Structure formats: structure tokens, C-alpha cells
Residue, then its C-alpha position, 0 to 999 in steps of 0.5 A: x503532448x502525449x506521453x507514454x509509460x514504457x520500459x525504464x528507459x521510457x524508449x518508444x514501443x512499437x506496439x500501439x498503447x491505449x490510454x487507461x483509466x485509473x481503475x485499470x492502472x490500479x487493476x494492473x498494479x495489483x496483478x503485477x506488483x513484485x512486493x505484493x507478489x512476494x508477500x503473497x508467497x511469504x503469507x503462504x509460508x507463514x500459514x504453513x508454518x502455523x499449521x505445522x505448530x499444531x502437529x502431533x509428534x513423530x512417532x518413535x520406533x526403538x529396537x534393543x537386542x540383549x546378549x548373555x553367556x551360554x548363548x552363542x547368538x542374541x538371547x532376546x529382543x525388544x521392539x517398542x512403537x510409541x506415539x506421543x501427543x498433547x492432551x487433546x483439548x490443547x489442540x483445539x486451543x492451539x488450532x484457534x490461535x492459529x486460525x486468528x494468526x492466519x486472519x491476521x496475516x490476510x488482513x496485513x497482506x490486504x492492508x499492504x495491497x491497499x497502501x500500494x494501490x494508494x501510492x499508485x493512485x496518487x502517483x496518477x493523480x500527480x500525472x493529471x496535475x501535471x498534464x494540466x500545467x502542461x496545457x496551461x504552459x502550452x496556452x501561455x506559450x501560444x500566447x507568447x509566440x503570437x505576441x512576439x510575432x505581432x511585436x516583431x512586426x510592430x518593431x520593424x514598423x517602429x510601433x514598438x520598441x526592442x525592450x518590449x520585444x526582449x520582454x516577451x522572448x524572456x517570458x518564452x524563456x521562462x516557459x520553456x524552463x517551466x516546461x522542462x521541469x514539467x517534463x522532468x516531474x512527469x517522467x519521475x512519476x511515470x517511472x515510479x508508477x512503472x516500478x509499482x507495476x513490475x516494469x511492465x508497460x502502462x500508459x496514462x494520459x488522464x486530465x480530469x480527476x475521478x468523481x469524489x464521493x460525498x465527503x461532508x458527513x464525518x459520522x458515515x466516514x468514520x463508521x466506514x473506515x473503522x469498519x473496513x480498515x485492514x490494519x484495525x483488523x489485523x490488530x484484532x486478529x492479533x489480540x484473539x490469537x494472543x488470547x487463544x495462546x494464553x488459553x493454550x498455555x494455561x492448559x499445558x500443566x496438563x500431562x502429555x500422553x504416550x501410547x504404543x506397542x511393545x514386543x519382547x523376545x527371549x528364549x523360547x518365548x514371545x511376549x506382546x503388550x501395550x504401552x501407556x504413560x505420560x509426562x507432567x510439565x513440571x519445568x517446561x511450562x514455567x512462566x509460560x502463562x505469565x509470558x502469554x499474559x504479557x503477550x495478550x495485554x501488549x496486543x490489546x494495547x497496541x490494538x487500542x493505540x492504533x485505533x486511536x492514531x486511526x481516528x486521529x488521522x481520520x479527523x486531521x484528513x477530514x478537516x483538512x479536506x474541508x479547508x481545501x474545499x473552501x480554498x478551491x471555492x475561492x477560485x473563479x476559474x472562468x473569471x481568470x481565463x476570461x481576464x487573460x483573453x481580454x488582457x491578450x486582446x488589449x495588448x495586441x490592440x495597443x490599449x495595454x503595454x507589454x510590461x503591464x500585460x505581463x504584470x497582470x497575466x503572471x499573477x493570474x497564472x500563479x493563481x491558476x498554478x495554485x489552484x492546480x496544486x490545491x486541487x491535486x492536494x484535495x483528491x489525494x486527501x480523499x484517496x487517503x480517507x477512502x483507501x479501504x475502497x481500493 
């Protein structure tokens, strides 16, 4: 049964939709996800804010008018136009800190993008599992229908009992219940995928998992992840920004400079001149260096902690992957499917009772279901380990 992802109500759209691959779906999600769009705009605003922090002060203009006895109007005036700015080396250091902060913003947006695409990919993997389960349930339903038709004929001929017919009917009831649950789970996953795509139409009918990379070499996996992990790179950029901020604060003992133009007018006289001055930060820079030092130490410790957590997650995921691979190797799918066919032929030929058939077949179906669950988990772990490739 083909099931399409459509609008929130899952109504059938008149336009024909073509099945999409996982890569195509991830491309759509990256383009349409509202959270990513919001983060991009927020990132732009944060970068603009960082740039404005390194701007010079606004120029100031002052005009004064003087009056005195004996003069019917203005006796004199003063015009001052001045511009203040930090010591020149402070701007360079602050610029480096700002660039590191903007780099951290970029890496955090990239980390968020990868996490959202990982979520979308895992939903696609769940849909593959559910589609496989649907096929398995359809096979069970078909076998049960064939048996029911056969045993109803045998019941009429007196070669079967009502208990056997009822047992087959109860099996069909169980299959229908599981099929309804499968449909519910399928729609839930589709709705979640739709939400990630900004409620724009998608369709996914995949029944085969994508090819998995070679996951037997932990060293190569470790090198790849530690070199490309966006969260780690963001933490490193934070550390660099904190170091440059510390350097900036250490320079704040340097005086702020002010230059300008002054024009004075008096009775029958006009005077022009330049204004040069500065301010010594005796109080404004108090404890700023200590604050920056504490922030620098904090970002360095946070980066080290994140690195340790990333390494631990890598070891845990890699070990789980090896165990899942071993568990999958235990199952012989061809043997189980062949046995189901033989059981079906045996019960049809009267060599096996219905009760014995369902007892044996139920165990095989349980094993097949367990295999599908382990297979799904296996591919999800791979997706998580290699999310930096998204």
C-alpha cells in the first residue's frame, strides 16, 4: 500500500506525487525547515550586533552662546566638534574576538542543521521499517485468508473442525489489529517529517535502507568525527573569542583619545583651534581583566568537557553498532521465510494441524519482527555516528 505524506490532515492531493529518496527529502528539509530559517536570520542579527560593538563613538557637536552687560545681543560663542575613539590597538583585538564569535555562530547553525537533518533521516528509516512491517503483515494476512478459505471448505465437507476455523479467524483479527497500529505509527512518523519540512508536501515509499559505510575501523571514524564535529568547532571558536576578549580587556588601561575642532567668537574677534584630549580608565576597567580571565577559563573547560562527551558517545555508539551487527548475523532470513512456506504447504496438505501451524509460524513472525527492529536500530546508530556527513 502506497502512503503519501501530504498536508497536516493527510488529505489526498490531486497532483501526482513522485516517491523521493532520503537524500532528496533531506535537501527539501534543509530548504524548508522553519527552525533553520529562523536561526539563519537570528545568526545574521547576532553578527551585525558583533560588528557594531567595534564601531567608533559617534562624533559630538557642542555650541555655546555667551552674553554680558553692555551688549544688546550675543557677546560671543563657542563651537566644538569632536570625535572620541579607543586606543587603535584595541580595535584590532576586538575585531579578532568578533570574528571568532561569528565563526562560533556559523558552526552552531551548522550543528543545528545537522541535528535536524539527522532527525529527518531517522524518521525516514522508521518509515522504511514500517513499510517492511506492512509487507510482512500483508504476507501473514494473505496466508491467513488462504487458510480460512481452505478450512471453510473442509468444514463443509466435514474434514475440519469449527475450532480450527475460529483459530484462523482470530489470527486474522490479530493481523488486522497490528496493521492498524502500523498505520497509526506510519502516519505519526509522516506528520513529524512533514513538520520538519515546513508543512510542504513530501512522499516517501522506501523499503530498502541506504548503503552503510564501513564501520569496522574505529580510528578512522574517530578522526573523521573529531575533525568535523560542528559542536566541537563552535566550542573551539568560543575559546578563541574568549582569549581575544581577554587581550582586549588587558589593553583597556590605555587611554581613550579625543580629537576635534574648536571655534570661538567674541567682540571683533574669531579664534580657531584643535582639540586633543583623552580619558584614563581608572574605574571603568575595574575587574574587567579578571572577568575576561574567568570567561576564558570557563570556555576552555567547556570545550574540554564537550570533547570528552563526544569521545564517550563515539565509543558507546561504535560498541553498540558492533553488537547490533552480531545480532543481525544470527538471523537467517532465507531460512525463516522458507520455513514459513513449508509450514503453509504442510497445513494445506493436512500434514500439520492449524494449532501447530500457528504455534510455529507465530514464533517465526516474532523473529522476523525482532530482526526488523534490530535492523532499524543498526541504521539509526550509523546515522548518528556519521551525522557530520549530512
